[in-house]
C-alpha positions as a Markdown table, in Angstrom:
| # | Residue | x | y | z |
|---|---|---|---|---|
| 1 | Glu | 56.8 | -14.2 | -25.2 |
| 2 | Val | 55.3 | -10.6 | -26.2 |
| 3 | Gln | 57.2 | -6.9 | -24.3 |
| 4 | Leu | 55.3 | -3.7 | -24.6 |
| 5 | Val | 57.8 | -0.5 | -23.8 |
| 6 | Glu | 55.7 | 2.8 | -24.2 |
| 7 | Ser | 57.0 | 5.7 | -24.2 |
| 8 | Gly | 56.5 | 9.8 | -24.9 |
| 9 | Gly | 54.1 | 10.6 | -22.1 |
| 10 | Gly | 55.0 | 14.1 | -20.0 |
| 11 | Leu | 53.4 | 17.3 | -19.3 |
| 12 | Val | 51.7 | 19.6 | -21.6 |
| 13 | Gln | 49.2 | 22.4 | -21.6 |
| 14 | Ala | 45.9 | 21.9 | -22.4 |
| 15 | Gly | 45.8 | 22.2 | -26.6 |
| 16 | Gly | 48.9 | 20.9 | -26.5 |
| 17 | Ser | 49.7 | 17.4 | -28.2 |
| 18 | Leu | 51.7 | 14.5 | -27.3 |
| 19 | Arg | 52.7 | 11.4 | -29.2 |
| 20 | Leu | 53.0 | 8.2 | -27.7 |
| 21 | Ser | 54.6 | 5.1 | -28.4 |
| 22 | Cys | 54.6 | 1.3 | -27.9 |
| 23 | Ala | 57.6 | -0.7 | -28.8 |
| 24 | Ala | 56.7 | -4.4 | -29.1 |
| 25 | Ser | 59.2 | -7.2 | -29.4 |
| 26 | Gly | 59.0 | -11.0 | -28.8 |
| 27 | Phe | 56.3 | -11.8 | -31.7 |
| 28 | Thr | 55.5 | -11.4 | -35.1 |
| 29 | Phe | 54.1 | -7.4 | -34.7 |
| 30 | Asp | 52.1 | -7.8 | -38.1 |
| 31 | Asp | 49.9 | -10.2 | -36.0 |
| 32 | Leu | 49.5 | -8.4 | -33.0 |
| 33 | Ser | 46.4 | -6.2 | -32.4 |
| 34 | Met | 47.7 | -3.5 | -30.8 |
| 35 | Cys | 45.0 | -0.9 | -28.3 |
| 36 | Trp | 45.6 | 2.2 | -26.3 |
| 37 | Phe | 44.0 | 2.3 | -23.0 |
| 38 | Arg | 43.8 | 5.0 | -20.2 |
| 39 | Gln | 43.5 | 4.9 | -16.0 |
| 40 | Ala | 42.9 | 8.2 | -14.1 |
| 41 | Pro | 43.4 | 8.6 | -10.9 |
| 42 | Gly | 40.5 | 6.8 | -9.1 |
| 43 | Lys | 38.3 | 5.8 | -12.1 |
| 44 | Glu | 38.1 | 2.2 | -14.2 |
| 45 | Arg | 40.4 | 1.5 | -17.0 |
| 46 | Glu | 39.0 | 2.6 | -20.6 |
| 47 | Gly | 40.1 | 1.7 | -24.0 |
| 48 | Val | 40.9 | 5.1 | -26.3 |
| 49 | Ser | 42.0 | 3.4 | -29.4 |
| 50 | Cys | 43.1 | 0.3 | -31.5 |
| 51 | Ile | 44.0 | -1.0 | -34.4 |
| 52 | Ser | 43.6 | -4.3 | -35.6 |
| 53 | Ser | 46.5 | -6.6 | -37.3 |
| 54 | Ser | 44.6 | -7.7 | -40.4 |
| 55 | Asp | 43.3 | -5.0 | -42.2 |
| 56 | Gly | 44.2 | -2.1 | -40.1 |
| 57 | Arg | 40.6 | -1.2 | -38.8 |
| 58 | Thr | 40.6 | 1.9 | -35.5 |
| 59 | His | 38.5 | 2.4 | -33.6 |
| 60 | Tyr | 38.1 | 5.5 | -30.8 |
| 61 | Ser | 36.3 | 6.1 | -27.9 |
| 62 | Asp | 34.3 | 9.0 | -28.3 |
| 63 | Ser | 35.8 | 11.0 | -26.0 |
| 64 | Val | 38.9 | 11.2 | -28.2 |
| 65 | Lys | 37.2 | 10.6 | -31.6 |
| 66 | Gly | 38.5 | 13.8 | -33.9 |
| 67 | Arg | 41.4 | 14.6 | -31.3 |
| 68 | Phe | 43.8 | 11.4 | -31.2 |
| 69 | Thr | 45.5 | 9.2 | -34.5 |
| 70 | Ile | 46.4 | 5.8 | -33.9 |
| 71 | Ser | 48.8 | 4.3 | -36.3 |
| 72 | Arg | 51.1 | 1.5 | -36.6 |
| 73 | Asp | 55.0 | 0.6 | -38.1 |
| 74 | Asn | 55.2 | -2.4 | -39.1 |
| 75 | Ala | 58.5 | -2.3 | -40.0 |
| 76 | Lys | 59.3 | -0.5 | -36.6 |
| 77 | Ser | 57.0 | -3.2 | -34.8 |
| 78 | Thr | 55.7 | 0.1 | -32.7 |
| 79 | Val | 52.3 | 1.4 | -32.5 |
| 80 | Tyr | 51.6 | 5.7 | -32.0 |
| 81 | Leu | 49.0 | 7.5 | -30.4 |
| 82 | Gln | 49.2 | 11.1 | -31.9 |
| 83 | Met | 47.2 | 13.2 | -29.4 |
| 84 | Ser | 46.2 | 16.5 | -30.0 |
| 85 | Ser | 43.7 | 19.1 | -28.3 |
| 86 | Leu | 44.7 | 17.6 | -25.4 |
| 87 | Lys | 42.6 | 18.4 | -22.2 |
| 88 | Pro | 42.8 | 18.0 | -18.3 |
| 89 | Asp | 40.7 | 15.5 | -18.4 |
| 90 | Asp | 42.8 | 13.3 | -20.7 |
| 91 | Thr | 45.1 | 13.2 | -17.7 |
| 92 | Ala | 45.6 | 9.3 | -17.2 |
| 93 | Val | 48.1 | 6.8 | -17.2 |
| 94 | Tyr | 48.7 | 5.0 | -20.7 |
| 95 | Tyr | 48.7 | 1.6 | -21.3 |
| 96 | Cys | 49.7 | 0.0 | -24.7 |
| 97 | Ala | 48.0 | -3.7 | -24.7 |
| 98 | Ala | 48.9 | -6.6 | -27.3 |
| 99 | Asp | 46.9 | -9.6 | -28.1 |
| 100 | Ile | 47.3 | -12.3 | -31.2 |
| 101 | Gly | 45.1 | -12.1 | -34.1 |
| 102 | Gly | 41.8 | -11.2 | -34.6 |
| 103 | Ser | 38.9 | -11.6 | -31.8 |
| 104 | Ala | 34.7 | -11.4 | -31.7 |
| 105 | Tyr | 34.7 | -8.8 | -29.1 |
| 106 | His | 34.8 | -5.3 | -29.7 |
| 107 | Pro | 38.6 | -4.3 | -29.3 |
| 108 | Phe | 38.0 | -2.4 | -25.9 |
| 109 | Ile | 36.3 | -5.3 | -24.1 |
| 110 | Arg | 38.4 | -8.3 | -25.9 |
| 111 | Pro | 41.0 | -9.7 | -23.2 |
| 112 | Tyr | 44.6 | -8.6 | -24.2 |
| 113 | Asp | 47.0 | -11.0 | -23.1 |
| 114 | Tyr | 49.9 | -8.5 | -23.0 |
| 115 | Trp | 50.7 | -5.0 | -21.6 |
| 116 | Gly | 52.9 | -2.5 | -21.0 |
| 117 | Gln | 54.2 | -0.7 | -17.8 |
| 118 | Gly | 52.1 | 2.5 | -18.9 |
| 119 | Thr | 53.6 | 6.0 | -19.2 |
| 120 | Gln | 52.1 | 8.6 | -17.6 |
| 121 | Val | 50.2 | 11.4 | -19.4 |
| 122 | Thr | 49.2 | 15.3 | -17.7 |
| 123 | Val | 47.7 | 17.7 | -19.1 |
| 124 | Ser | 47.7 | 21.4 | -17.2 |
| 125 | Ser | 45.0 | 24.0 | -17.7 |
């Protein structure tokens, strides 16, 4: 079974940067499509950024495009989310999600079988 462990969250001032990491185990990482979601208090969970297993194609939500960068290191079985120019609206619990292979669904709406426990990101104004 795939296990995901996020790290790197914390408190940062607006305009600052953070890098989130999600370490995967229990499956061949190369075969996993990975995605970051977030959920702010009182709001629905939303897709932030995803990276495919096959060709490394990336997707970003409009709200983070140009500020966040997703990447993966298959040798370390880890996916990263580099977050820059952070805004208070980025405050949320960030979750890593994984699924095996590709999907006909858009990465933000495909059903993911595996989820991490979440890491809190708080951006102060």
